matplotlib code that plots the C-alpha trace (Angstrom):
import matplotlib.pyplot as plt

x = [-32.7, -34.2, -33.7, -30.5, -30.8, -31.4, -28.2, -27.4, -23.8, -22.2, -22.6, -21.4, -22.2, -19.2, -18.9, -16.3, -14.5, -14.1, -14.8, -12.7, -11.9, -11.8, -10.7, -10.4, -8.4, -5.9, -6.6, -3.3, -3.9, -7.3, -5.0, -2.7, -5.7, -7.0, -3.3, -3.4, -3.0, 0.0, 0.8, 1.4, 4.8, 5.2, 8.8, 7.6, 5.1, 8.5, 10.1, 6.8, 6.8, 10.3, 9.6, 6.2, 8.4, 11.0, 8.6, 6.6, 10.0, 10.6, 6.9, 7.3, 11.0, 12.3, 15.2, 13.5, 13.8, 10.5, 8.0, 5.1, 1.3, -0.6, -3.5, -6.3, -7.7, -5.9, -7.6, -6.0, -2.4, -3.7, -4.1, -1.2, 0.7, -0.8, -1.4, 1.9, 3.6, 1.3, 1.6, -0.6, 0.3, 2.2, 0.6, 0.0, -0.6, -3.5, -4.7, -8.2, -8.4, -10.5, -12.1, -9.3, -7.2, -10.2, -9.8, -5.9, -7.4, -9.7, -7.2, -4.6, -7.2, -7.9, -4.5, -4.0, -2.6, -3.4, -4.4, -3.8, -4.9, -3.3, -6.0, -6.7, -9.6, -11.5, -9.9, -6.7, -3.3, -1.4, 0.7, 4.3, 4.0, 0.8, 2.8, 5.8, 3.4, 1.5, 4.6, 6.0, 2.7, 1.8, 5.3, 3.8, 5.5, 4.0, 2.6, 0.5, -0.6, -2.7, -0.3, -3.5, -6.7, -9.4, -12.1, -11.4, -8.9, -6.0, -2.7, -0.3, 2.9, 6.3, 6.1, 10.1, 9.4, 6.8, 8.8, 12.0, 9.7, 9.0, 12.1, 13.7, 11.4, 12.3, 9.2, 8.0, 6.3, 3.4, 1.8, -1.2, -0.8, -3.7, -4.6, -1.2, 1.2, 1.8, -0.4, 1.7, 5.3, 5.6, 9.5, 9.4, 13.0, 14.2, 11.0, 11.8, 8.8, 8.9, 6.1, 3.6, 0.7, -1.6, -4.2, -3.9, -7.3, -6.7, -3.9, -2.1, -5.4, -5.5, -8.2, -8.2, -6.9, -3.2, -1.9, 1.4, 3.1, 6.8, 8.7, 11.8, 14.4, 13.8, 10.1, 10.8, 12.7, 9.9, 7.5, 9.8, 11.0, 7.1, 6.4, 2.7, 1.7, -0.1, -3.9, -4.5, -2.8, -3.5, -1.8, 1.1, 4.2, 6.5, 4.7, 4.4, 8.1, 8.6, 6.4, 7.8, 10.9, 14.4, 12.5, 9.5, 7.7, 4.1, 1.6, -1.4, -2.5, -2.1, -4.4, -2.4, -4.4, -4.5, -0.7, -0.7, -2.3, -0.5, 2.6, 1.4, -0.2, 3.6, 4.9, 2.9, 4.2, 7.9, 7.6, 6.0, 8.3, 7.4, 8.2, 6.3, 3.7, 3.5, 3.9, 0.6, -1.8, -0.9, -1.6, -4.8, -5.9, -4.9, -7.3, -10.1, -9.8, -9.5, -13.1, -14.6, -14.2, -14.5, -18.3, -18.7, -18.2, -15.8, -13.1, -13.1, -9.5, -7.4, -5.4, -2.2, -3.1, -5.1, -4.6, -4.7, -5.6, -8.9, -10.7, -13.1, -16.1, -18.6, -22.1, -24.4, -26.7, -30.0, -28.5, -29.1, -25.8, -27.2, -29.7, -26.6, -24.6, -27.7, -28.1, -24.8, -24.7, -27.8, -27.7, -24.0, -22.7, -20.4, -19.3, -18.2, -18.7, -20.3, -18.6, -17.9, -17.8, -18.0, -18.3, -21.2, -23.4, -21.6, -18.7, -18.4, -15.4, -13.8, -10.9, -8.4, -5.9, -4.2, -6.0, -8.9, -6.5, -7.2, -8.1, -11.3, -12.7, -12.3, -14.0, -16.7, -17.4, -17.3, -20.0, -21.9, -21.8, -22.0, -25.6, -26.7, -26.5, -28.2, -31.0, -30.8, -31.3, -27.8, -26.1, -22.9, -21.6, -20.4, -19.0, -16.9, -15.8, -14.7, -12.7, -11.0, -10.0, -8.7, -7.0, -4.9, -4.4]
y = [-9.4, -9.2, -13.3, -15.3, -17.7, -21.5, -23.1, -26.4, -28.1, -28.2, -31.8, -31.4, -34.6, -36.9, -36.5, -38.4, -35.4, -35.8, -32.5, -30.1, -28.9, -29.1, -32.8, -35.4, -33.9, -36.0, -37.0, -35.7, -32.3, -32.1, -33.2, -30.4, -27.7, -28.9, -27.7, -25.3, -21.0, -19.3, -15.8, -14.5, -13.5, -15.9, -17.3, -21.0, -19.7, -17.7, -21.2, -22.8, -19.8, -21.1, -24.6, -24.0, -22.4, -24.8, -27.0, -25.0, -24.6, -28.1, -29.2, -26.0, -27.4, -24.1, -22.3, -19.1, -17.0, -15.3, -18.5, -17.9, -18.9, -16.0, -15.5, -16.1, -18.5, -19.7, -16.5, -14.4, -16.0, -15.2, -11.5, -11.2, -12.3, -10.5, -7.4, -7.0, -7.8, -6.0, -2.1, 0.5, 0.7, -2.9, -5.5, -9.0, -11.8, -13.9, -17.4, -17.8, -21.4, -21.6, -20.3, -19.3, -17.5, -15.3, -14.6, -13.7, -10.8, -9.7, -9.4, -8.0, -5.1, -4.6, -3.7, -1.5, -3.4, -3.6, -7.3, -9.0, -12.7, -15.7, -17.8, -21.6, -23.2, -24.3, -28.3, -27.6, -26.2, -23.3, -23.6, -22.2, -21.2, -18.9, -17.6, -16.3, -14.8, -13.2, -11.6, -10.6, -9.0, -7.2, -7.2, -7.9, -7.1, -10.3, -13.6, -15.7, -19.3, -22.0, -25.3, -27.4, -25.8, -27.0, -25.8, -28.3, -31.2, -30.0, -30.2, -27.7, -29.2, -27.3, -25.6, -24.5, -23.7, -21.0, -19.6, -19.5, -17.2, -15.0, -14.3, -14.1, -11.1, -9.8, -10.6, -12.1, -15.6, -16.1, -19.7, -20.8, -24.0, -24.3, -27.7, -28.8, -28.2, -31.6, -33.7, -33.4, -32.7, -28.9, -27.6, -24.0, -23.0, -25.8, -24.7, -20.8, -19.8, -16.7, -16.7, -19.6, -19.7, -22.4, -23.4, -25.9, -27.3, -29.3, -31.7, -30.5, -31.8, -29.1, -26.8, -23.4, -20.2, -20.0, -20.3, -21.2, -18.2, -18.4, -15.4, -15.3, -12.5, -11.2, -11.1, -9.6, -7.0, -5.7, -5.7, -3.6, -1.0, -0.3, 3.4, 2.8, 1.1, -2.2, -1.1, -3.7, -3.0, -6.5, -8.2, -5.7, -8.1, -5.3, -5.4, -9.0, -9.2, -7.7, -10.4, -13.4, -11.8, -11.8, -8.7, -10.7, -7.8, -7.4, -6.8, -8.6, -11.6, -14.8, -17.4, -19.5, -22.7, -22.4, -22.6, -25.2, -27.2, -26.3, -27.4, -30.9, -31.5, -30.2, -32.8, -35.7, -34.2, -34.6, -37.9, -39.5, -37.6, -35.4, -37.5, -40.6, -38.1, -37.6, -40.9, -41.9, -39.2, -40.6, -44.1, -43.8, -41.7, -43.4, -46.1, -43.8, -42.8, -46.7, -47.0, -44.3, -45.4, -48.9, -48.3, -46.2, -42.5, -40.5, -37.9, -34.4, -33.7, -35.2, -38.2, -36.1, -33.2, -35.1, -33.5, -36.7, -34.3, -33.3, -35.6, -34.0, -36.4, -36.0, -36.1, -38.7, -37.6, -36.9, -37.0, -34.1, -33.6, -31.4, -34.3, -36.8, -34.5, -34.1, -38.2, -38.6, -36.1, -37.2, -41.0, -41.6, -38.5, -38.4, -35.0, -34.2, -30.9, -29.6, -27.7, -24.0, -21.6, -22.4, -26.6, -25.8, -28.5, -30.4, -32.3, -33.6, -32.4, -35.4, -34.8, -37.0, -35.2, -35.6, -37.7, -38.3, -40.2, -43.6, -46.9, -47.0, -43.5, -44.5, -47.9, -46.0, -43.5, -45.6, -47.5, -44.7, -42.9, -46.0, -46.9, -43.1, -43.0, -46.0, -44.7, -41.8, -44.0, -44.3, -46.9, -47.7, -51.1, -50.6, -54.0, -53.5, -50.1, -51.5, -54.5, -51.8, -50.1, -53.0, -54.0, -50.4, -50.6]
z = [26.4, 30.1, 30.2, 30.0, 26.9, 27.9, 26.2, 26.8, 27.0, 23.7, 22.0, 18.6, 15.8, 15.6, 12.1, 9.4, 7.7, 4.1, 2.7, 1.4, 5.1, 7.8, 8.4, 11.7, 14.1, 15.6, 19.1, 20.1, 18.9, 20.5, 23.6, 23.4, 23.0, 26.5, 28.1, 30.2, 28.6, 29.3, 28.6, 24.9, 26.4, 28.5, 28.4, 27.8, 24.9, 23.4, 23.2, 21.9, 19.3, 18.3, 18.3, 15.8, 13.2, 13.3, 12.4, 9.9, 8.2, 8.0, 6.5, 4.1, 3.1, 3.7, 5.8, 5.6, 8.8, 8.0, 8.5, 10.9, 11.9, 11.5, 13.8, 12.0, 9.2, 5.9, 4.4, 7.2, 5.5, 2.3, 2.6, 4.9, 2.1, -0.9, 1.2, 2.0, -0.9, -3.4, -2.6, -4.7, -8.5, -8.6, -11.1, -9.7, -12.4, -11.4, -12.8, -13.8, -13.7, -10.4, -7.4, -5.2, -7.8, -8.3, -4.7, -5.1, -7.6, -5.1, -2.5, -4.6, -6.1, -2.5, -1.9, -4.3, -7.2, -10.7, -11.7, -15.0, -15.8, -17.1, -18.8, -18.3, -18.4, -14.8, -14.2, -15.9, -14.8, -15.7, -18.9, -18.8, -22.2, -21.4, -18.1, -20.0, -22.9, -20.0, -18.7, -21.9, -22.5, -19.0, -17.1, -13.7, -10.5, -8.8, -10.0, -7.8, -8.6, -6.6, -6.1, -4.9, -6.6, -3.9, -6.4, -9.1, -7.6, -9.6, -8.6, -10.4, -12.2, -13.0, -10.6, -11.0, -14.7, -13.4, -11.0, -12.9, -15.2, -12.4, -11.8, -15.1, -15.2, -11.6, -10.2, -6.8, -6.3, -4.3, -3.9, -2.6, -0.6, 1.5, 0.0, -0.4, 2.7, 4.2, 2.1, -1.5, -2.6, -2.0, -1.7, -1.1, -1.6, -4.3, -6.4, -5.9, -4.2, -2.8, -0.3, 0.3, 2.6, 3.9, 6.2, 8.8, 8.9, 5.8, 5.3, 9.0, 10.3, 12.9, 13.8, 12.0, 13.5, 13.5, 9.8, 8.1, 6.0, 4.8, 3.1, 1.9, 2.0, -1.3, -0.3, 3.1, 1.8, -0.4, 2.7, 4.9, 2.0, 1.2, 0.2, 2.0, 4.6, 4.6, 4.4, 7.5, 10.5, 11.8, 8.9, 8.7, 8.4, 9.5, 12.6, 13.2, 12.6, 15.9, 17.4, 15.5, 14.9, 17.2, 19.1, 20.5, 21.0, 21.7, 18.5, 19.5, 21.9, 20.0, 19.8, 22.2, 22.2, 18.3, 18.2, 20.9, 18.1, 15.2, 17.4, 17.6, 14.4, 13.1, 15.7, 13.9, 10.3, 11.7, 13.5, 10.2, 8.0, 5.5, 2.4, 4.0, 4.7, 1.2, 0.0, 2.7, 0.9, -2.6, -1.5, 0.5, -2.0, -5.1, -3.6, -3.1, -6.7, -7.7, -5.5, -7.2, -10.8, -9.9, -9.2, -12.2, -11.2, -12.9, -11.9, -12.7, -12.7, -15.5, -14.2, -15.1, -12.9, -10.2, -6.6, -4.0, -1.0, -3.1, -5.0, -7.3, -8.5, -11.3, -10.3, -12.3, -14.7, -12.8, -9.4, -7.3, -5.5, -2.5, -1.7, -1.6, 0.5, 2.7, 3.1, 3.9, 6.7, 8.2, 7.5, 8.1, 10.0, 7.0, 5.4, 1.8, -0.4, -3.6, -6.3, -6.4, -8.9, -12.2, -10.6, -8.4, -9.2, -11.4, -9.1, -5.1, -3.4, -1.6, 0.7, 1.5, 3.8, 7.0, 10.0, 7.5, 5.1, 6.3, 5.1, 7.2, 6.2, 2.7, 2.9, 4.7, 2.4, -0.5, 0.9, 1.9, -0.9, -3.5, -1.3, -1.6, -4.9, -5.5, -3.6, -6.1, -8.9, -10.2, -11.9, -9.8, -8.3, -4.8, -4.5, -7.6, -6.1, -2.7, -4.5, -6.7, -3.6, -1.5, -4.5, -4.9, -0.7]

ax = plt.figure().add_subplot(projection="3d")
ax.plot(x, y, z, "-o")
ax.set_aspect("equal")
plt.show()
């Protein structure tokens, strides 16, 4: 290319983000990202690293020493968890009830593991009896489950029962908490979770780039005693331990601005109080759910397993889900998303996460969605939906 591209000043649209992520970023987080850069081994940044680790422990509800932000998106934290804990020759038990269980399987296979499955329909949680039967049949070394399945809007109940089954069979437990951390109840230590990973762009309302990961001593013992090196140098926790552990030795240049952002997002969690934050998500998402049902739409997830942070709404018969999504984006600067995998075209995925979990966002969404559906020929009662939302609030 001989001539320099004529690229104008950056001016992205100002969207209301109510999809499955990212969520609206708090102004304090954006401000933190504009503060001066320091070096990744600067004494001041070392102090920030310590603070981020403490704040992550609070948010995960854990005392795990090995609690860090992985430099990368939530998928990097996922791959760090699975790619370090699963060794060649290990057997990993994964669920089939959603898109991200399938991704667990793919990562475990790439790590050299043998994948076996515990089956449940899309839109249903795992049954502990089925998990126990799968352990009896396969004797896996590692068990993975998705706490909050973003593709189906289902929250996995009975987590301690699942972890008890795994530990009784000498297996480690890896939990996907990408859509639950900071938004719905999650107690890593109390529930017996050995490894949990998440993403910052959902209930923490932080731009992606530094992603939470925590491992207990049993998991770290397995990582540090591997017979073969992890297949990813960049995500090798035995090497990252040197940077995030006591030594603070160089491994890579951390995404400093993203760590600033995560620190501020976690400060907001601590200021609100983690249990009050869980309650806010439940309250605001409950009003969203009441409004959706009040206007005549149907939720996809059963009531008992409804995930407040990610609401899946059935697309009415005869309505083009993609056309509604595009209209909301074009006319209202409002983002929601379509279904994934087996539910593509059948549902909308509507987030209620972090800074997006506010009454004004819910009101705006219900009005805009109702108006768009009316223009697409669906029979909905927007006023009834807004009244049901107001009553729930």
